[in-house]
C-alpha positions, 0 to 999 in steps of 0.5 A: 480976633478971629472969632470976632471977625467970623461973628461980624461976617455972620451978621453981615450975612444975616442982614443981607438975607433979612433985606432979601426976604423983605424985598421978596415979600414986597415983590410978592405983595405988589404982584398980588395987589396988581393981580387983584387990581387987574381982576377988579378992572376986568370985572368992571369991563 
């Protein structure tokens, strides 16, 4: 039973890491998008 418990905990940790990495990628994409948008706007000015 202890083995099943640890494997469940491992899968929880794995899903947490995946969600964190997905959020980080989204955050980077948003920041990059804003940076590019600002560059384009500044070129227009």
